[in-house]
MARGUTOR-962725 format. One record per atom (N, C-alpha, C): residue in three letters; x, y, z. Coordinates in steps of 0.001 Angstrom, whole numbers, plus 500000, padded with zeros to 6 digits. Example, Ala and Ser with C-alpha at 12.3 -4.5 7.8 and 13.67 -1.06 7.14 Angstrom:
2
Ala513190494310507800/Ala512300495500507800/Ala513200496700507800/Ser512850497750507080/Ser513670498940507140/Ser512900500030507870/
***
This chain:
288
Met895603377408143270/Met896495377886144312/Met897541376836144620/Asn898789377268144738/Asn899837376363145203/Asn900691377095146228/His901390376313147067/His902184376958148105/His903484376208148362/Ile904443376946148917/Ile905731376381149318/Ile905843376544150822/Lys906205375465151519/Lys906287375481152981/Lys907739375595153439/Lys907952376422154462/Lys909282376570155056/Lys909139376529156578/Asp909864375632157241/Asp909825375554158697/Asp910709376643159289/Leu910151377379160252/Leu910873378490160872/Leu911424378123162249/Gly911174376904162705/Gly911570376512164047/Gly910508376928165051/Lys910586376375166266/Lys909644376689167337/Lys908200376407166924/Asn908021375370166107/Asn906692374964165629/Asn905989376069164831/Ala906771376856164118/Ala906220377903163249/Ala906580377596161802/His905687377980160890/His905891377688159478/His905550378922158631/Glu906258379037157513/Glu905932380078156530/Glu905446379392155260/Phe904329379882154743/Phe903784379358153493/Phe903742380494152477/Val904462380314151382/Val904421381298150297/Val903404380784149276/Val902318381517149153/Val901186381088148322/Val901157381876147018/Thr900963381170145917/Thr900823381818144614/Thr899381381670144133/Leu898762382813143853/Leu897398382812143319/Leu897463383172141834/Ser896819382379141025/Ser896865382627139585/Ser896072383876139211/Lys896524384554138176/Lys895839385768137725/Lys894417385461137262/Glu894201384217136780/Glu892858383829136338/Glu891889383769137532/Asp892342383177138637/Asp891489383086139829/Asp891211384466140409/Ile892245385316140367/Ile892086386680140884/Ile891071387444140038/Ala891197387314138719/Ala890280388006137814/Ala888840387532138017/Lys888682386236138242/Lys887342385672138474/Lys886723386247139748/Gln887533386317140830/Gln887022386854142087/Gln886791388357141984/Tyr887623389023141175/Tyr887455390463140976/Tyr886085390756140365/Glu885683389943139412/Glu884378390138138780/Glu883245389965139785/Val883417388999140696/Val882399388764141737/Val882275389992142633/Glu883429390506143077/Glu883426391655143991/Glu883002392934143273/Leu883324393033141984/Leu882930394199141209/Leu881407394269141092/Glu880780393122140836/Glu879323393085140732/Glu878667393576142025/Lys879252393206143151/Lys878730393669144444/Lys878897395176144589/Ala880078395664144190/Ala880375397094144322/Ala879466397936143430/Leu879144397427142250/Leu878329398185141302/Leu876899398394141795/Gln876490397587142786/Gln875134397730143327/Gln874953399035144094/Thr876075399654144486/Thr875989400897145266/Thr876571402103144530/Val877098401875143334/Val877688402978142567/Val876597403914142058/Val876842405205142240/Val875879406215141778/Val876453406925140552/Val875722406880139463/Val876086407581138228/Val874991408603137951/Glu875423409810137598/Glu874460410885137359/Glu873413410457136323/Gly872161410654136681/Gly871061410307135795/Gly870490408926136050/Phe871119408191136970/Phe870652406830137282/Phe870555406645138797/Arg869635405787139205/Arg869569405433140614/Arg870740404512140958/Ala871092404453142257/Ala872218403625142710/Ala872053402187142236/Gly873075401685141566/Gly873072400305141104/Gly872310400063139821/Lys871765401123139207/Lys870941400952138001/Lys871629401424136726/Ala872828401974136851/Ala873531402467135655/Ala874065401291134841/Pro874192401457133502/Pro874796400399132678/Pro876197400055133198/Lys876574398789133087/Lys877831398323133671/Lys879025399085133143/Asn879054399379131826/Asn880220400060131254/Asn880390401465131832/Leu879275402101132215/Leu879362403426132841/Leu879692403305134329/Ala879057402352134984/Ala879240402188136437/Ala880674401807136780/Glu881295400992135929/Glu882671400556136202/Glu883634401726136295/Lys883378402768135517/Lys884262403942135518/Lys884195404688136851/His883097404504137581/His882924405190138861/His883241404293140060/Ala883505403030139790/Ala883813402106140889/Ala885220402360141405/Asp885405402214142709/Asp886718402372143339/Asp887463401043143204/Lys888370400990142207/Lys889076399740141907/Lys889892399245143108/Glu890479400181143841/Glu891299399790145000/Glu890453399069146049/Lys889247399587146279/Lys888361398954147260/Lys887872397592146776/Val887695397469145455/Val887274396184144901/Val888365395141145125/Tyr889625395536144894/Tyr890741394607145113/Tyr890896394272146601/Glu890602395224147483/Glu890624394942148921/Glu889587393873149246/Ala888433393992148608/Ala887375392995148815/Ala887801391625148292/Val888549391615147185/Val889072390361146629/Val889984389681147642/Ile890903390463148220/Ile891839389918149219/Ile891082389408150435/Asn890138390221150938/Asn889376389829152128/Asn888527388587151901/Ser888142388381150648/Ser887340387205150317/Ser888210385957150164/Leu889383386132149562/Leu890248384988149271/Leu891041384500150483/Leu891489385420151339/Leu892397385044152434/Leu891826383973153370/Pro890577384129153843/Pro890056383073154740/Pro890056381693154088/Arg889759381654152791/Arg889755380378152081/Arg891164379800151962/Ile892120380706151702/Ile893522380277151560/Ile894017379679152875/Val893779380410153965/Val894230379946155281/Val893573378618155629/Ser892254378540155437/Ser891517377318155755/Ser892033376136154948/Asp892326376363153664/Asp892797375305152775/Asp894157374782153229/Ile895071375697153572/Ile896417375296153997/Ile896368374565155336/Val895602375107156268/Val895479374470157590/Val894961373038157450/Lys893983372855156553/Lys893406371525156343/Lys894398370595155644/Lys895028371073154573/Lys895955370236153810/Lys897173369824154621/Glu897688370766155428/Glu898901370509156204/Glu898606369943157591/Asn897303369784157905/Asn896889369247159209/Asn897489370077160353/Leu897280371382160300/Leu897848372301161295/Leu896833372625162381/Lys897341373019163544/Lys896508373481164655/Lys897067374810165166/Pro896725375904164476/Pro897282377214164843/Pro896841377638166243/Ile897744378322166959/Ile897405378822168300/Ile897055380309168273/Val897392380984167176/Val897020382392166993/Val896633382591165538/Asn896035383730165227/Asn895717384034163839/Asn896996384151163021/Pro897002383640161793/Pro898202383723160963/Pro898601385176160686/Gln899891385386160553/Gln900382386697160133/Gln900472386678158606/Ile899924387698157976/Ile899800387702156512/Ile900573388856155900/Lys901290388564154831/Lys902053389594154122/Lys901812389445152623/Leu901445390547151988/Leu901239390548150537/Leu902573390859149871/Asn903180389859149240/Asn904499390037148624/Asn904416390804147312/Ser903465390415146481/Ser903265391106145200/Ser901815390925144776/Ala901235392007144250/Ala899822391959143840/Ala899591392959142712/Lys900196392680141576/Lys900040393564140420/Lys898873393108139557/Glu898164394079139039/Glu897007393778138190/Glu897454393023136946/Gly896723391947136643/Gly897029391170135446/Gly898151390168135630/Glu898652390014136877/Glu899721389056137151/Glu899319388141138312/Asp900079387032138462/Asp899873386178139622/Asp900222386957140897/Trp899566386603141994/Trp899864387242143282/Trp900665386294144158/Ser901483386876145043/Ser902259386091145998/Ser901946386580147409/Ile901566385639148271/Ile901210385963149659/Ile901988385057150609/Ser902507385625151696/Ser903190384824152724/Ser902303384714153954/Leu902175383501154466/Leu901423383259155703/Leu902374382690156742/Leu902381383290157925/Leu903158382745159038/Leu902170382114160007/Ile902330380822160234/Ile901401380077161084/Ile902181379389162204/Ala901728379603163435/Ala902390378997164596/Ala901481377974165257/Glu902052376821165574/Glu901340375802166331/Glu901844375809167774/Lys901182375020168615/Lys901567374959170021/Lys903024374509170142/Pro903841375272170884/Pro905252374894171014/Pro905431373700171943/Thr906584373073171851/Thr906912371999172784/Thr907188372620174151/Ile906550372093175175/Ile906692372644176528/Ile907275371570177447/Lys908378371890178091/Lys909003370976179045/Lys908869371566180437/Leu908113370872181294/Leu907869371349182647/Leu908865370743183629/Pro909232371510184651/Pro910070370955185713/Pro909202370131186669/Asp909790369622187742/Asp909028368903188763/Asp908299369948189611/Tyr907111370336189152/Tyr906402371446189797/Tyr905935371122191209/Lys905639369857191469/Lys905217369487192822/Lys906374369655193808/Lys907567369306193366/Lys908755369470194222/Lys909042370949194448/Ile908834371767193400/Ile909059373211193522/Ile908177373784194619/Val906886373448194588/Val905943373968195590/Val906320373483196985/Lys906629372192197120/Lys906976371640198432/Lys908242372275198997/Asp909255372481198146/Asp910501373109198598/Asp910255374543199060/Leu909425375278198307/Leu909120376660198672/Leu908331376715199986/Lys907444375746200177/Lys906671375687201429/Lys907584375386202614/Asp908559374487202396/Asp909501374160203464/Asp910323375378203857/Glu910737376144202852/Glu911501377368203111/Glu910664378369203898/Ala909390378473203531/Ala908497379418204210/Ala908298379024205675/Lys908212377722205944/Lys908018377255207320/Lys909218377585208192/Lys910410377500207621/Lys911628377783208382/Lys911674379232208857/Ser911148380125207999/Ser911204381555208341/Ser909974382024209117/Asp909009381131209283/Asp907769381500209982/Asp907882381132211461/Ile908372382054212252/Ile908550381826213686/Ile907282382242214411/Trp906721381314215155/Trp905467381588215872/Trp905748382438217109/Val904946383477217296/Val905078384360218450/Val903794384267219272/Pro903890383865220577/Pro902689383743221417/Pro901950385062221531/Gly900622384954221596/Gly899816386156221828/Gly899477386935220573/Lys899787386381219411/Lys899443387097218177/Lys897934387193218030/Glu897482388340217544/Glu896054388501217287/Glu895633387606216123/Lys894432387028216217/Lys893932386135215171/Lys893842386850213828/Gln893398388122213864/Gln893250388879212614/Gln894600389071211939/Glu895601389371212740/Glu896948389552212191/Glu897468388241211626/Asp897151387138212302/Asp897581385814211852/Asp896946385463210508/Glu895655385756210346/Glu894954385488209092/Glu895532386324207953/Lys895841387579208268/Lys896430388468207268/Lys897773387933206804/Lys898568387445207760/Lys899881386906207420/Lys899756385658206551/Lys898744384823206853/Lys898534383617206052/Lys898231383965204597/Glu897413384993204393/Glu897079385427203032/Glu898304385980202317/Glu899120386720203051/Glu900353387269202470/Glu901313386146202088/Gln901419385136202955/Gln902298384002202671/Gln901796383203201468/Lys900479383050201381/Lys899886382327200246/Lys900171383044198937/Ser900017384369198961/Ser900284385171197766/Ser901765385116197395/Lys902620385177198402/Lys904067385114198166/Lys904459383758197592/Leu903877382689198163/Leu904164381338197677/Leu903757381187196215/Leu902592381710195882/Leu902115381611194499/Leu903048382350193553/Asn903438383569193904/Asn904342384354193056/Asn905687383659192878/Glu906211383113193964/Glu907495382416193889/Glu907380381154193042/Thr906250380465193153/Thr906011379262192356/Thr905956379603190867/Leu905216380653190536/Leu905090381065189128/Leu906450381493188567/Asn907218382213189368/Asn908551382634188917/Asn909455381435188668/Lys909383380450189558/Lys910182379238189389/Lys909767378476188139/Leu908465378345187946/Leu907961377659186755/Leu908433378353185484/Leu908424379684185531/Leu908820380467184365/Leu910299380273184041/Thr911134380253185074/Thr912586380150184845/Thr913045378723184562/Glu912301377730185079/Glu912760376351184949/Glu912033375553183872/Ser911025376147183244/Ser910324375483182134/Ser910955375896180808/Thr910769375053179810/Thr911241375372178461/Thr910033375555177549/Val909896376775177026/Val908791377098176116/Val909339377972175001/Asp909314377480173795/Asp909813378259172653/Asp908640378838171868/Val908325380097172141/Val907231380768171434/Val907768381294170098/Ala906996381115169042/Ala907411381553167703/Ala907813383024167701/Asp908930383323167056/Asp909476384686167043/Asp908484385695166480/Phe907760385316165431/Phe906871386295164795/Phe905694386670165689/Ile905305385755166593/Ile904231386080167537/Ile904691387179168486/Ile905876386998169044/Ile906429387980169986/Ile906669389309169288/Glu907289389268168120/Glu907604390498167386/Glu906338391270167029/Gly905304390544166574/Gly904055391202166219/Gly903392391856167414/Glu903414391170168567/Glu902805391715169782/Glu903593392921170293/Val904929392860170192/Val905776394002170590/Val905433395216169742/Asn905335395022168443/Asn905022396137167539/Asn903653396734167840/Arg902667395868168120/Arg901322396356168432/Arg901309397160169729/Arg902010396634170741/Arg902005397321172035/Arg902741398662171951/Leu903869398699171250/Leu904618399950171130/Leu903850400973170306/Ser903147400503169270/Ser902324401396168459/Ser901216402019169299/Ala900589401194170155/Ala899537401695171039/Ala900102402693172048/Leu901304402410172542/Leu901948403310173500/Leu902226404666172862/Ile902723404658171629/Ile903011405907170919/Ile901740406733170741/Asp900638406047170397/Asp899353406745170246/Asp898917407375171563/Asp899064406625172650/Asp898672407130173976/Asp899529408334174381/Val900815408242174093/Val901741409340174435/Val901371410597173658/Arg901051410439172392/Arg900684411590171551/Arg899378412235172026/Lys898439411404172494/Lys897169411937173003/Lys897393412813174230/Leu898480412545174951/Leu898822413337176132/Leu899599414603175766/Gly899843414778174452/Gly900568415964173991/Gly902070415857174167/Leu902571414632174299/Leu904003414414174470/Leu904601413785173217/Thr905902413869173112/Thr906614413153172064/Thr907174411876172680/Leu907512410901171829/Leu908071409656172339/Leu909393409926173043/Asp910192410850172496/Asp911487411167173111/Asp911312411718174520/Ser910336412616174691/Ser910115413200176016/Ser909605412146176998/Tyr908774411219176482/Tyr908275410135177333/Tyr909425409232177778/Leu910284408872176825/Leu911419408006177142/Leu912356408676178138/Gln912537409991177953/Gln913412410739178853/Gln912852410729180280/Ser911527410867180396/Ser910906410870181720/Ser911025409511182402/Lys911130408446181597/Lys911259407099182141/Lys912712406659182275/Gly913625407489181746/Gly915038407130181788/Gly915379405942180914/Leu914693405856179765/Leu914882404730178851/Leu915299405208177466/Thr915974404331176730/Thr916233404562175316/Thr915199403754174524/Asn915136404006173217/Asn914238403231172356/Asn914520401736172464/Glu915822401409172451/Glu916234400009172500/Glu915852399365173830/Gln916020400112174924/Gln915668399587176249/Gln914162399376176384/Leu913389400310175845/Leu911931400187175887/Leu911487398951175129/Arg912061398748173947/Arg911677397585173137/Arg912081396284173832/Ala913297396266174389/Ala913769395061175079/Ala912899394756176299/Gln912522395799177041/Gln911675395638178224/Gln910298395117177838/Thr909729395688176771/Thr908419395264176288/Thr908460393824175805/Gln909515393485175081/Gln909652392114174561/Gln909753391105175707/Lys910511391440176743/Lys910670390549177890/Lys909319390318178579/Glu908547391385178766/Glu907236391271179410/Glu906299390379178600/Ile906300390580177275/Ile905407389809176405/Ile905821388342176364/Glu907118388083176252/Glu907606386702176233/Glu907217385975177519/Glu907397386634178653/Glu907068386008179932/Glu905572385748180056/Thr904767386691179557/Thr903312386517179614/Thr902879385318178783/Tyr903366385237177548/Tyr903010384116176672/Tyr903475382790177267/Lys904712382770177751/Lys905266381528178295/Lys904493381068179526/Leu904177382009180417/Leu903458381640181632/Leu902062381110181312/Glu901384381753180349/Glu900051381281179937/Glu900128379837179439/Met901136379546178620/Met901270378201178052/Met901678377184179114/Ile902524377600180048/Ile902939376710181136/Ile901739376326181990/Leu900928377314182340/Leu899754377047183181/Leu898741376157182463/Asp898560376383181175/Asp897656375510180404/Asp898177374074180370/Glu899493373938180206/Glu900101372607180179/Glu899952371909181533/Leu900112372673182604/Leu899933372129183948/Leu898492371661184168/Ala897555372483183747/Ala896138372138183897/Ala895806370867183110/Asn896414370736181931/Asn896204369522181135/Asn896831368308181819/Ala898030368501182352/Ala898740367403183010/Ala897974366878184221/Glu897307367780184925/Glu896558367397186127/Glu895075367177185840/Asn894727367232184553/Asn893336366998184135/Asn892352367899184886/Ile892713369162184984/Ile891861370138185662/Ile890845370686184660/Thr889580370515184977/Thr888512370941184072/Thr887486371789184822/Val886673372480184050/Val885573373264184616/Val884273372569184235/Thr883518372167185243/Thr882266371442184994/Thr881102372412184788/Lys880000371846184318/Lys878784372644184143/Lys878328373195185494/Glu878502372406186544/Glu878125372846187889/Glu878969374041188326/Asp880258374010187951/Asp881158375128188282/Asp880665376430187650/Thr880313376342186367/Thr879866377555185668/Thr878522378046186200/Gln877644377111186552/Gln876339377503187091/Gln876493378202188438/Thr877373377675189277/Thr877641378296190582/Thr878227379682190396/Phe879124379794189426/Phe879768381076189138/Phe878728382101188676/Leu877837381688187786/Leu876803382600187276/Leu875853383051188390/Lys875531382135189308/Lys874622382466190401/Lys875222383466191379/Ser876556383619191325/Ser877213384551192249/Ser876964386013191866/Phe876428386220190663/Phe876141387587190211/Phe874663387895190456/Thr874420388844191343/Thr873035389216191662/Thr872461390194190650/Asp873343390957190005/Asp872893391908188995/Asp872584391160187696/Glu871360391269187235/Glu870902390522186055/Glu871688390889184800/Ala871944392181184612/Ala872669392641183415/Ala874096392094183402/Lys874745392132184579/Lys876119391630184679/Lys876154390131184443/Arg875189389408185014/Arg875136387964184837/Arg874940387605183359/Lys874107388369182676/Lys873863388127181253/Lys875132388369180438/Asp875862389418180805/Asp877117389733180111/Asp878129388608180312/Val878224388104181545/Val879137386997181842/Val878727385752181069/Glu877432385504181004/Glu876920384328180291/Glu877252384401178807/Asn877195385597178243/Asn877510385779176828/Asn879001385611176539/Asn879811385752177579/Asn881270385615177425/Asn881786384468178292/Leu880984383410178377/Leu881289382317179297/Leu882593381601178942/Tyr882935381554177666/Tyr884185380883177272/Tyr885380381544177952/Tyr885385382875177928/Tyr886477383629178561/Tyr886517383362180068/Tyr885353383392180705/Tyr885301383188182156/Tyr885607381741182532/Thr885334380807181632/Thr885688379409181883/Thr887197379247181983/Ile887903379981181147/Ile889376379967181197/Ile889857380483182555/Ile889228381552183035/Ile889591382119184335/Ile889300381131185464/Leu888132380470185388/Leu887768379489186413/Leu888758378319186437/Arg889154377878185251/Arg890118376771185174/Arg891459377195185761/Arg891855378438185468/Arg893113378967186004/Arg893071379050187525/Gln891923379451188060/Gln891791379541189517/Gln891853378154190153/Lys891240377170189497/Lys891306375794189992/Lys892750375298190026/Leu893518375661189011/Leu894919375260188955/Leu895710375916190084/Ile895459377188190315/Ile896147377910191393/Ile895819377280192750/Asp894553376928192942/Asp894143376272194189/Asp894862374931194340/Phe895032374222193220/Phe895721372941193247/Phe897180373129193644/Leu897847374094193033/Leu899265374335193306/Leu899505374715194767/Thr898670375605195272/Thr898857376069196652/Thr898496374995197677/Ala897742373976197235/Ala897332372910198143/Ala898296371731198167/Ile899295371745197283/Ile900254370631197227/Ile901018370505198555/
***
């Protein structure tokens, strides 16, 4: 296997990989042997027919699919190791050419963590708090319950304003292929959902007052902001050395009285650890 590397900008790279026909043929034989174990030929039990007869009944297309599925993880792992890469998402894979009896060409798009430039986030929070104090006029005789409700509303407003400021004032260049791939996936899912409702995409767009181009632009903007905000918050948590301790996770698990739910959370603790870390960061920001 050999590959050619091309930098795409935004810490993204394209690798065009060439697989020799000899290596492909060797792997094909491996996958064919596996496939022949389940091939049924009249007069023989499954997997017991002579190879020359069984091969005629094997689904060659499925065998080649197995070849690709077997080779790709090795290819990706080899490139990541050789190039010392740290991908942030699964590589995007494209089969350029795959003719029988010839070398194959595969393109891999791999994105690493982008460069993130944060603004003075502590100043942002303090300035927003100062603005909030100016507009918060105390009125004698307010009910305590109403006062508590207002405090929660102000806290939520402060957090939203802080996140919006971070989003607009930070620099995060997410790889184009990540955004494009996510846009395509989301729009494809939307089309499926619309069809299940017995509607056409045109009728759906008409009901929303959107064109195809506007829908795509709106979806792209939402996805870009989501990715950027996630990366900004992770960078902030790293900058402030915010971590989740074993005690934190144990306390969190004990908060679930339902045994089945607690077990489910425990099995997905990595995901919930991310949420706990995010909550710690939010508490830090609002406490500045």
